[in-house]
C-alpha positions in Angstrom: -38.4 171.0 189.8 -41.1 173.6 189.0 -42.7 171.0 186.7 -42.9 168.6 189.6 -44.7 171.2 191.7 -47.2 172.3 189.0 -47.9 168.8 187.9 -48.9 167.9 191.4 -50.5 171.1 192.6 -53.9 169.5 193.2 -52.4 166.7 195.3 -50.2 169.1 197.4 -53.0 171.6 197.9 -55.5 168.9 198.8 -53.4 167.5 201.6 -54.2 168.7 205.2 -52.9 172.3 205.4 -51.8 171.6 201.9 -51.4 175.2 200.6 -49.5 176.3 203.7 -47.2 173.3 203.2 -46.9 174.2 199.5 -45.8 177.7 200.3 -43.2 176.3 202.6 -42.0 173.9 200.0 -41.6 176.7 197.4 -39.4 178.7 199.7 -37.4 175.6 200.8 -36.7 174.8 197.1 -35.9 178.4 196.5 -33.1 178.6 199.1 -31.7 175.3 198.1 -31.2 176.3 194.5 -33.9 173.9 193.2 -36.6 176.2 192.1 -34.9 177.8 189.0 -32.1 176.8 186.7 -28.5 177.9 187.5 -26.7 179.9 184.8 -22.9 179.3 184.6 -22.5 182.8 183.3 -23.9 184.4 186.5 -21.4 186.3 188.6 -20.7 184.0 191.6 -22.1 184.9 195.1 -18.5 185.4 196.3 -18.3 188.6 194.3 -21.6 189.9 195.9 -20.2 189.1 199.4 -17.0 191.0 198.5 -19.0 194.1 197.5 -21.1 194.0 200.7 -17.8 193.8 202.7 -16.4 196.7 200.8 -19.5 198.8 201.5 -19.5 198.0 205.2 -15.8 198.8 205.4 -16.4 202.2 203.8 -19.3 203.0 206.1 -17.2 202.1 209.2 -14.4 204.3 207.9 -16.9 207.1 207.5 -18.2 206.5 211.0 -21.7 205.8 209.9 -21.8 202.3 211.4 -19.9 200.6 214.2 -17.4 197.8 213.7 -19.2 194.5 214.1 -18.2 191.9 216.6 -16.3 189.2 214.8 -17.9 185.8 214.6 -16.1 182.5 214.7 -15.6 181.1 211.2 -18.5 179.0 209.9 -17.3 175.4 210.3 -17.7 173.1 207.3 -19.8 170.7 209.3 -22.2 173.5 210.2 -23.3 174.0 206.6 -26.8 172.7 206.5 -26.8 171.2 202.9 -24.7 171.2 199.8 -25.1 174.4 197.7 -25.1 174.7 193.9 -22.0 176.0 192.1 -21.6 179.7 192.5 -23.6 179.9 195.8 -22.0 180.7 199.2 -23.0 180.2 202.9 -23.0 183.5 204.9 -24.1 184.6 208.3 -26.8 187.3 208.8 -24.0 189.4 210.3 -22.1 189.2 207.1 -25.1 190.3 205.0 -26.3 193.2 207.2 -24.9 196.6 208.3 -26.6 196.4 211.7 -28.8 194.0 213.7 -30.7 195.7 216.5 -34.2 195.9 218.1 -36.6 198.6 219.2 -36.8 200.4 222.5 -36.8 198.3 225.7 -38.9 200.9 227.6 -42.6 201.4 227.1 -43.0 205.0 225.8 -45.8 207.5 226.7 -48.6 206.9 224.1 -50.5 209.8 222.7 -53.7 210.0 220.5 -51.7 210.9 217.3 -48.1 211.4 216.3 -45.3 209.1 215.2 -46.5 205.4 214.6 -45.1 203.0 217.2 -44.8 199.5 215.7 -44.9 196.2 217.6 -45.2 192.6 216.4 -49.0 192.8 215.9 -48.5 195.5 213.3 -46.3 193.4 210.9 -47.7 190.4 209.0 -44.8 189.2 206.8 -46.0 191.2 203.9 -46.4 194.8 205.0 -46.5 197.2 208.0 -49.9 198.2 209.1 -50.5 201.6 210.7 -54.3 200.9 211.1 -54.3 199.8 214.7 -50.9 201.0 216.0 -50.0 203.2 219.0 -48.5 206.7 218.6 -45.6 208.5 220.4 -44.3 212.0 220.4 -41.7 213.4 217.9 -39.2 213.7 220.8 -39.5 210.1 221.9 -39.3 209.0 218.2 -36.0 210.8 217.8 -34.6 209.3 221.0 -35.6 205.7 219.9 -34.3 206.1 216.4 -30.9 207.2 217.5 -30.1 203.5 217.8 -32.9 201.9 215.7 -33.9 203.8 212.6 -35.8 201.6 210.1 -35.5 202.7 206.4 -37.0 201.5 203.2 -35.5 198.2 202.1 -34.5 197.1 205.7 -36.2 194.0 207.2 -38.2 193.8 210.4 -38.2 190.5 212.3 -40.5 189.3 215.0 -38.3 188.3 217.9 -40.7 187.9 220.8 -43.9 185.8 220.7 -44.5 184.8 217.0 -40.9 184.2 216.0 -39.7 185.1 212.5 -42.4 186.6 210.2 -40.0 188.9 208.4 -41.4 192.1 206.8 -39.6 194.4 204.3 -39.9 198.1 205.2 -41.9 199.3 202.2 -42.7 202.9 203.3 -41.0 206.2 203.8 -43.4 207.1 206.7 -41.2 207.6 209.8 -42.0 205.1 212.7 -40.4 203.7 215.8 -40.1 200.1 217.0 -40.8 198.3 220.2 -38.4 195.7 221.7 -40.4 192.8 220.2 -39.3 193.7 216.7 -35.8 193.2 215.4 -34.3 195.4 212.7 -31.9 194.1 210.0 -30.4 197.0 208.2 -29.2 196.0 204.7 -26.5 197.5 202.4 -27.9 200.2 200.2 -25.7 199.7 197.2 -26.7 196.1 196.6 -30.4 195.4 196.5 -31.1 191.9 197.8 -33.8 192.4 200.4 -36.4 190.5 198.4 -34.3 187.3 198.3 -33.2 187.8 201.9 -36.9 188.0 202.8 -37.5 184.7 201.1 -34.7 183.1 203.1 -36.0 184.5 206.4 -39.5 183.3 205.6 -38.4 179.7 204.6 -38.7 176.5 206.6 -34.8 176.4 206.6 -34.8 179.6 208.7 -37.7 178.6 210.9 -35.8 175.4 211.9 -32.9 177.7 212.9 -35.2 180.0 214.9 -36.5 176.9 216.7 -32.9 175.8 217.6 -31.9 179.2 219.0 -35.1 180.4 220.7 -35.1 181.1 224.4 -37.8 181.1 227.0 -40.8 178.9 227.7 -43.7 178.0 225.5 -45.4 181.4 226.3 -42.4 183.6 226.2 -40.4 182.4 223.2 -37.9 184.9 221.9 -34.9 185.3 219.6 -32.0 186.8 221.6 -30.5 189.7 219.7 -27.0 188.1 220.0 -28.1 184.9 218.3 -29.7 186.5 215.2 -26.3 187.4 213.6 -25.3 183.7 213.6 -28.1 182.5 211.5 -27.0 180.7 208.3 -28.1 182.0 204.9 -27.5 180.4 201.5 -26.5 183.1 199.1 -27.0 182.7 195.3 -25.5 184.9 192.6 -27.3 188.2 192.4 -28.9 187.5 189.0 -30.2 184.1 190.2 -31.7 185.9 193.2 -33.8 187.9 190.8 -34.9 184.8 189.0 -35.7 183.1 192.3 -37.8 186.0 193.6 -39.7 186.2 190.3 -40.5 182.5 190.4 -41.5 182.7 194.1 -43.8 185.6 193.3 -45.4 183.6 190.5 -45.9 180.5 192.6 -47.2 182.4 195.6 -49.7 184.1 193.4 -50.8 180.7 192.3 -51.2 179.6 195.9 -53.4 182.7 196.5 -55.6 181.6 193.6 -55.8 178.1 194.9 -56.8 179.3 198.3 -59.5 181.5 196.8 -60.8 178.7 194.7 -60.9 176.3 197.7 -62.7 178.9 199.8 -65.3 179.5 197.0 -65.7 175.8 196.4 -66.0 175.1 200.1 -68.7 177.8 200.5 -70.7 176.6 197.5 -70.4 173.0 198.7 -71.6 174.0 202.2 -74.6 176.0 200.8 -75.6 173.0 198.5 -75.4 170.6 201.4 -77.4 172.9 203.6 -80.1 173.4 200.9 -80.5 169.7 200.3 -80.6 168.8 203.9 -83.0 171.7 204.6 -85.4 170.2 201.9 -85.7 167.1 204.1 -86.7 168.9 207.3 -89.1 171.1 205.3 -90.8 168.3 203.5 -94.6 168.7 203.6 -95.4 165.0 203.7 -93.9 161.5 203.3 -94.0 161.6 199.5 -92.2 164.9 199.4 -89.7 163.6 201.9 -89.1 160.5 199.9 -88.5 162.5 196.8 -86.0 164.8 198.5 -84.3 161.9 200.2 -83.8 160.1 196.9 -82.2 163.3 195.4 -79.8 163.3 198.3 -78.9 159.7 198.0 -78.1 160.0 194.3 -75.4 162.6 195.1 -74.2 161.1 198.4 -70.6 160.6 197.1 -70.0 164.2 196.2 -72.1 165.9 198.9 -70.6 164.4 202.1 -66.9 164.8 201.5 -66.0 167.0 204.5 -66.3 166.7 208.2 -68.7 169.7 208.5 -71.0 168.2 205.8 -71.1 164.8 207.6 -71.8 166.6 210.9 -74.6 168.5 209.2 -76.0 165.2 207.9 -75.9 163.7 211.4 -77.7 166.7 212.8 -80.3 166.6 210.1 -81.0 162.9 210.7 -81.5 163.6 214.4 -83.7 166.6 213.6 -85.9 164.4 211.4 -85.9 161.7 214.1 -87.4 163.9 216.8 -89.8 165.6 214.3 -91.3 162.2 213.3 -90.1 162.4 209.7 -87.4 159.7 209.7 -89.7 156.6 209.9 -93.3 156.3 208.9 -96.1 156.5 211.5 -98.3 153.5 212.1 -101.9 154.4 213.1 -102.1 151.1 215.1 -99.3 152.2 217.4 -100.3 152.8 221.0 -100.3 156.6 221.4 -97.7 158.4 223.5 -100.4 159.5 225.9 -100.6 155.9 227.2 -96.9 155.8 227.9 -97.2 159.1 229.8 -100.0 157.7 231.9 -97.9 154.6 232.8 -95.0 156.9 233.7 -97.3 159.1 235.9 -98.5 156.0 237.7 -95.0 154.7 238.3 -94.0 158.2 239.7 -97.0 158.1 242.1 -96.0 154.6 243.2 -92.4 155.7 243.9 -93.6 158.8 245.8 -95.9 156.7 247.9 -93.1 154.3 248.7 -90.8 157.1 249.8 -88.4 156.4 247.0 -89.1 159.7 245.2 -89.8 163.1 246.6 -93.0 164.7 245.7 -92.4 167.2 242.9 -94.1 170.5 242.1 -96.5 170.4 239.2 -94.6 171.2 236.0 -95.5 174.5 234.2 -97.8 174.1 231.2 -96.0 173.9 227.9 -96.6 177.1 225.9 -97.2 177.3 222.2 -93.9 179.1 221.8 -92.0 176.2 223.3 -93.5 173.8 220.7 -90.9 174.3 217.9 -92.7 172.2 215.3 -96.0 170.4 214.7 -96.1 166.9 216.1 -97.3 163.8 214.2 -100.5 162.3 215.4 -100.2 160.2 218.6 -97.1 162.1 219.8 -97.0 164.3 222.9 -95.0 167.3 224.1 -93.5 166.7 227.6 -91.2 168.4 230.1 -88.2 166.3 231.1 -89.2 166.4 234.8 -92.5 164.6 233.8 -90.7 161.5 232.6 -87.5 161.6 234.7 -85.9 162.2 238.1 -83.3 164.9 237.6 -80.5 165.5 240.2 -76.9 166.6 240.5 -73.9 166.1 242.7 -71.2 167.9 244.7 -67.5 168.3 245.1 -66.2 167.1 248.5 -63.9 169.5 250.3 -60.5 169.0 248.6 -58.6 169.9 251.8 -60.1 166.8 253.6 -58.0 163.8 252.4 -60.5 161.4 254.0 -63.0 162.3 251.3 -60.6 161.0 248.6 -58.9 158.0 250.2 -59.6 155.2 249.9 -60.7 156.1 246.4 -63.3 153.5 245.7 -66.4 155.3 244.4 -66.6 156.6 240.8 -67.0 160.4 240.7 -67.8 161.9 237.3 -66.9 165.5 236.3 -68.4 167.5 233.4 -65.4 167.1 231.1 -66.1 163.3 230.9 -69.4 164.0 229.1 -67.4 164.3 225.8 -67.6 160.5 225.7 -70.8 158.8 224.4 -70.5 156.4 227.4 -68.7 156.5 230.7 -67.1 153.2 231.5 -64.9 154.4 234.4 -64.5 157.8 236.0 -61.1 159.6 235.9 -61.5 160.5 239.7 -62.9 158.6 242.7 -64.0 159.5 246.2 -64.0 157.7 249.5 -67.2 156.3 251.2 -67.0 159.0 253.8 -67.7 161.6 251.1 -71.1 159.9 250.5 -72.2 160.1 254.1 -71.0 163.6 254.8 -71.8 165.5 251.6 -74.6 165.8 249.1 -73.3 163.1 246.8 -75.7 160.6 245.2 -74.6 157.4 243.5 -76.5 157.0 240.2 -77.0 153.6 238.6 -75.8 152.5 235.1 -77.8 154.0 232.2 -78.3 157.4 234.0 -77.9 160.2 231.4 -75.3 162.9 232.4 -75.5 166.4 231.0 -72.7 168.9 231.6 -74.1 172.2 233.0 -70.8 174.0 233.3 -67.6 173.8 231.4 -65.4 175.7 229.1 -65.3 175.4 225.3 -67.6 172.7 224.0 -68.3 171.0 227.3 -71.5 172.7 228.4 -74.6 170.9 227.0 -72.8 167.6 226.2 -74.6 164.4 227.1 -73.2 161.0 228.1 -74.5 157.8 229.6 -73.2 155.9 232.7 -72.3 152.3 232.3 -71.2 152.2 235.9 -72.4 153.2 239.4 -71.1 156.7 239.9 -71.8 160.0 241.6 -71.1 163.4 240.0 -69.9 166.9 240.8 -72.3 169.9 240.8 -71.4 170.7 237.2 -73.4 167.7 236.0 -77.2 167.0 235.8 -78.1 163.3 236.2 -81.2 162.1 234.4 -82.9 158.9 235.6 -85.8 158.1 233.2 -88.8 156.5 234.9 -89.5 154.2 232.0 -86.6 151.8 231.7 -87.1 150.8 228.1 -83.7 151.0 226.2 -85.2 152.6 223.1 -86.9 155.2 225.2 -83.6 156.1 226.9 -81.8 156.3 223.6 -84.5 158.4 222.0 -84.2 160.9 224.8 -80.4 160.8 224.6 -80.6 161.5 220.8 -82.9 164.4 221.5 -80.4 166.0 223.7 -77.6 165.4 221.3 -79.7 167.1 218.6 -80.5 170.0 221.0 -76.9 170.7 222.0 -76.8 174.2 220.6 -80.3 175.0 221.8 -79.5 173.9 225.4 -76.3 175.9 225.4 -78.3 179.1 224.7 -80.3 178.5 227.9 -77.1 179.2 229.9 -76.8 182.4 232.0 -73.9 184.2 233.7 -70.9 186.3 232.9 -67.7 185.3 231.0 -68.5 181.6 231.4 -72.3 181.1 231.3 -73.7 178.0 233.0 -76.9 176.0 232.9 -78.8 175.2 236.1 -80.8 172.2 237.2 -84.1 174.0 236.7 -83.4 174.7 233.0 -82.6 171.0 232.5 -85.8 169.8 234.2 -87.9 172.3 232.3 -86.6 171.2 228.9 -89.4 170.4 226.5 -89.1 167.3 224.2 -91.4 165.5 221.8 -92.5 162.0 222.8 -93.4 159.4 220.2 -95.3 156.2 220.8 -93.2 153.4 222.3 -93.1 151.2 219.2 -92.2 154.2 217.0 -89.3 155.0 219.4 -87.9 151.6 218.6 -88.1 152.2 214.9 -86.6 155.7 215.2 -83.7 154.5 217.3 -82.9 151.6 214.9 -82.9 153.9 211.9 -80.8 156.6 213.7 -78.3 153.9 214.7 -78.1 152.8 211.1 -77.5 156.3 209.8 -75.0 157.2 212.5 -73.0 154.1 211.5 -73.1 155.4 207.9 -71.9 158.8 209.0 -69.0 157.2 211.0 -68.0 155.2 207.9 -68.0 158.4 205.8 -65.7 160.0 208.3 -63.5 157.0 208.4 -63.1 157.0 204.6 -62.5 160.8 204.7 -59.7 160.3 207.3 -58.2 157.5 205.2 -58.3 159.6 202.1 -56.6 162.5 204.0 -54.0 160.2 205.4 -53.2 158.9 201.9 -53.2 162.4 200.4 -50.8 163.5 203.2 -48.6 160.6 202.6 -48.4 161.3 198.9 -47.8 165.0 199.5 -45.0 164.2 202.0 -43.4 161.8 199.4 -43.5 164.5 196.8 -42.0 167.0 199.1 -39.2 164.6 200.1 -38.6 163.9 196.5 -38.5 167.5 195.6 -35.9 168.2 198.3 -33.6 165.3 197.5 -33.6 165.1 193.7 -32.0 167.5 191.3 -35.2 168.4 189.6 -35.2 165.3 187.5 -38.2 163.1 187.2 -37.7 159.6 188.7 -36.3 157.2 186.1 -39.2 155.5 184.3 -39.3 151.9 183.2 -39.5 152.6 179.5 -39.2 149.0 178.3 -42.7 147.7 178.2 -41.8 144.1 179.0 -39.8 145.1 182.1 -42.5 147.5 183.2 -45.2 144.8 182.9 -43.1 142.2 184.7 -42.1 144.5 187.6 -45.8 145.5 188.1 -47.0 141.9 188.1 -44.1 140.8 190.4 -45.1 143.4 193.0 -48.8 142.5 192.9 -48.0 138.8 193.1 -45.4 139.4 195.9 -48.1 141.1 198.0 -51.1 138.9 197.2 -49.8 135.4 196.4 -50.7 134.0 199.8 -54.3 135.2 199.6 -56.8 132.4 199.0 -58.7 134.6 196.4 -55.6 135.4 194.4 -55.2 133.7 191.0 -54.7 134.4 187.3 -58.0 136.2 186.8 -57.5 138.5 189.9 -53.9 139.3 188.8 -55.1 140.5 185.5 -57.7 142.7 187.1 -55.3 144.2 189.6 -52.8 144.9 186.8 -55.5 146.7 184.7 -56.7 148.8 187.6 -53.2 149.7 188.8 -52.2 150.7 185.2 -55.2 153.0 184.9 -55.4 154.4 188.4 -51.7 155.2 188.5 -51.7 156.3 184.8 -48.6 154.1 184.0 -48.1 154.7 180.3 -45.3 152.0 180.1 -47.7 149.1 180.5 -49.8 149.8 177.4 -52.2 147.0 177.9 -54.5 146.1 174.9 -57.6 144.9 176.7 -60.4 142.8 175.1 -64.0 142.6 176.2 -63.9 138.8 176.4 -65.4 136.5 179.1 -62.6 137.2 181.6 -62.4 140.8 180.3 -61.0 143.3 180.4 -58.3 140.9 179.4 -54.9 141.0 177.5 -53.8 137.5 176.9 -50.5 138.5 175.3 -49.7 140.6 178.4 -50.5 137.7 180.7 -48.5 135.2 178.7 -45.5 137.6 178.7 -45.5 138.4 182.4 -46.0 134.8 183.5 -43.1 133.7 181.3 -40.9 136.5 182.7 -41.8 135.8 186.3 -40.8 132.2 185.8 -37.6 133.0 183.9 -36.4 135.3 186.6 -37.2 132.7 189.2 -39.7 135.0 191.0 -43.0 133.2 190.7 -44.6 130.4 188.7 -48.2 129.7 187.9 -49.6 126.4 189.2 -52.9 124.6 189.0 -55.0 124.8 192.1 -56.2 121.5 193.7 -59.8 122.7 193.2 -60.2 125.0 190.2 -58.2 127.8 188.6 -54.5 128.8 189.0 -52.3 130.2 191.8 -48.8 131.6 192.0 -45.9 129.9 193.9 -42.8 131.7 195.0 -39.5 130.6 193.4 -35.9 130.9 194.6 -35.6 134.6 193.7 -39.0 135.8 195.0 -38.9 139.4 196.2 -35.7 140.2 194.4 -37.7 142.5 192.0 -38.3 145.1 194.6 -35.2 147.3 194.1 -35.9 147.6 190.4 -39.6 148.1 191.1 -38.9 151.0 193.4 -36.8 152.8 190.8 -39.2 152.1 187.9 -41.9 154.7 188.9 -42.3 157.8 190.9 -43.2 157.7 194.6 -46.7 158.9 193.8 -47.2 156.2 191.2 -46.0 153.5 193.5 -48.3 154.8 196.3 -51.3 154.6 194.0 -50.3 151.0 192.9 -50.0 150.0 196.5 -53.4 151.5 197.3 -55.0 149.5 194.5 -53.4 146.3 195.8 -54.5 146.9 199.3 -58.0 147.8 198.2 -58.4 144.6 196.2 -56.6 142.4 198.7 -59.6 140.7 200.2 -62.0 140.9 197.2 -63.1 137.6 195.7 -62.7 137.0 192.0 -66.2 137.9 191.1 -66.0 141.3 192.8 -62.6 142.0 191.1 -64.2 141.1 187.7 -67.3 143.2 188.3 -65.5 146.2 189.6 -62.8 146.3 186.9 -65.4 145.6 184.1 -67.5 148.6 185.3 -64.4 150.7 185.5 -63.4 149.8 181.9 -66.8 150.5 180.5 -67.0 153.8 182.4 -63.5 154.7 181.2 -64.5 153.9 177.6 -67.4 156.3 177.8 -65.0 159.1 179.0 -62.6 158.4 176.1 -65.5 158.5 173.6 -67.1 161.6 175.2 -70.4 159.9 175.7 -73.0 160.8 178.2 -72.5 158.8 181.4 -75.0 157.5 184.0 -75.3 154.5 186.2 -77.8 153.0 183.8 -75.6 153.5 180.7 -72.5 152.0 182.4 -74.4 148.9 183.6 -76.2 148.6 180.3 -72.9 148.7 178.4 -71.5 145.9 180.6 -74.6 143.7 180.4 -75.5 144.1 176.7 -72.4 145.3 174.8 -69.6 143.3 176.4 -69.9 139.5 176.7 -72.8 137.4 177.5 -71.0 135.8 180.4 -71.5 139.1 182.3 -75.2 138.3 182.4 -74.6 135.8 185.2 -74.8 138.9 187.5 -78.1 140.7 187.7 -78.6 144.4 187.2 -79.1 145.0 190.9 -75.7 143.4 191.6 -74.0 145.6 189.0 -75.6 148.7 190.4 -74.6 147.8 193.9 -70.9 147.4 192.9 -71.0 150.6 191.0 -72.3 152.4 194.0 -69.5 151.0 196.2 -66.9 152.2 193.5 -68.1 155.8 193.9 -67.1 155.8 197.5 -63.4 155.5 196.4 -61.8 158.2 194.3 -59.3 155.6 193.0 -62.1 153.6 191.5 -63.5 156.5 189.4 -61.8 156.5 186.0 -60.3 159.5 184.3 -60.2 158.4 180.6 -56.6 157.1 180.8 -55.3 154.5 178.3 -57.0 153.0 175.2 -60.5 151.9 174.7 -61.3 148.2 175.3 -61.8 146.3 172.1 -64.4 143.7 171.0 -67.7 143.3 172.6 -69.6 140.9 170.3 -71.8 138.6 172.3 -70.0 135.2 172.3 -71.6 132.2 170.8 -72.4 129.3 173.1 -69.3 127.1 173.4 -67.1 129.6 171.5 -65.9 131.9 174.2 
């Protein structure tokens, strides 16, 4: 079983919360007897339990411990799983001399004295005296008359954070608070290390969850329930082997965590440096150079949510700085737009539709955070928009809320990009008797108050709605859609800056004046259109990156869960492998055909390509394809003849001629009957990879299948040969050292497919299998 763990460490550690789950799996395997081998020569656990009982009986006879309350016998059906030979189930009461807890009364604290330990001072590894309270010697003696922790005993958090056992590893005297339980262990038999493993394991945390009392904020383990916890007890010698193996694997987890932290920090710094080079570009040529450098490494740079968020933020920063799209000297300058807005404002004021506003304060040099391109202008928001807010009708007046017909938006709803419907509504009477204003669709709403991430968020109304006083409503005087979206993107980019403008105590708030006075850059109208179109395109790209990241995590979690399930249910044996090459090939082909035969694009050529990619991605050694660089290559004619013959012999599928061109596969009487044998042929991880390949290629047409798998094979050959690899060399190998039929696709097409491959880890080869053979350019008419 240790081999299963170590062979799949990268997969397990890479899953969401992977290393935490890996630690849990190690302990779960340890207490089930699946982490180390059993030795028939070990003294059975029953002898260990007998010695513990004898020690307890002697201590009772000597008056050193009290007689324990008898527990009902452990029913057979209560045993949680089958134990290995030589193991025994025992209760914590059986294994301990005493189970108690600290004082139930808060003592008088002093500046120095005897350490007084509560749950915050134990972390599962050691007791910390760094931030503990202190009590007098007299109070310590009184508390320790019933609860005296000694080296080798175990402390257990019983209130708040349940569990978290810690071995007493010090001779320094201390006292315990009620939140900490004390499990006093026999002194003649040393098994505290193994017992600590059990108390830390998922097995025990499941039991804690079953017996815990109280609500979500006051969880506790009642002292009377702790003695009834079930503990699997191995022979003493096996306990030592288990503890040594757990220590070894936990140290490995520590190293994996350190490596991940180092790699994560280095990755974040690299992303930040490359993104920073874009915003600091001196001119368009410099920017283009830096952008190209970024694009070439896109697939390895933006592989985490923070890196994708940083990319989004940088794109928005470039947009509002005028560096995302080129300027056109012929564009009408932004000053003309400002003049039209000013004229519209004057018209609305004259018509009584807008109140006359005070003259905005001049924009200072310190407020101009960067140099604007030519034809751009700095403006205050109040110069180009009417900015208002709302109110909250008196909650005690039911007439303000019934009938609930008018949308009423609160600051929490600004977490959405668009507001289609408000969560709350008010009555028409609230409009006439309070300071509410109904704002039209396309009003921008900024949260001025709100806990957590709320303050500074911006959304857009797609409905008529009023708001509460925690929102600022921005009605732009120019109704152009691109103008509105540019302003919205500016506030999304400025989220952190706007939050810094907040003032107040524990929960700082923005005010309407701060929103009105916000300074923003204003491009020419035509450039706003270009900027918004480019930002939209890049935001879609970022969303696609996040979607792929989520899918990859889900797959990784699924694989990790399968491995964990397998580790817990099998006896440490690897899953049976299909060692017969003919059977292995037939089962793989049958599964692929079973899943894809109804697809219009699925035929003989696609089947061969899916087999090749599944064999290499899942590293299935049993297939042993010998692939040629021929016209349909990579192609193994013998393999295809063999599997098609076997599929028909077993009455699973037969190859038929299409009415148009090519071949398809038709189900026969026993179609689908291969699945039981297929499921037992390979491990769960291998089957999952095979299925991922099938689903990835499901909707690809034949040409895309051929191009992808040919590039994969050429790339894989370079890895096997140890040759330098680049996009140019891979595509050059395919076009000029494979088969002249590949020349029907142009270089640009090959490069585009290769770029798509790099977005999927499964399409990036590892050097598995044998090199493809052949590669002579075929003579016309002699393919």
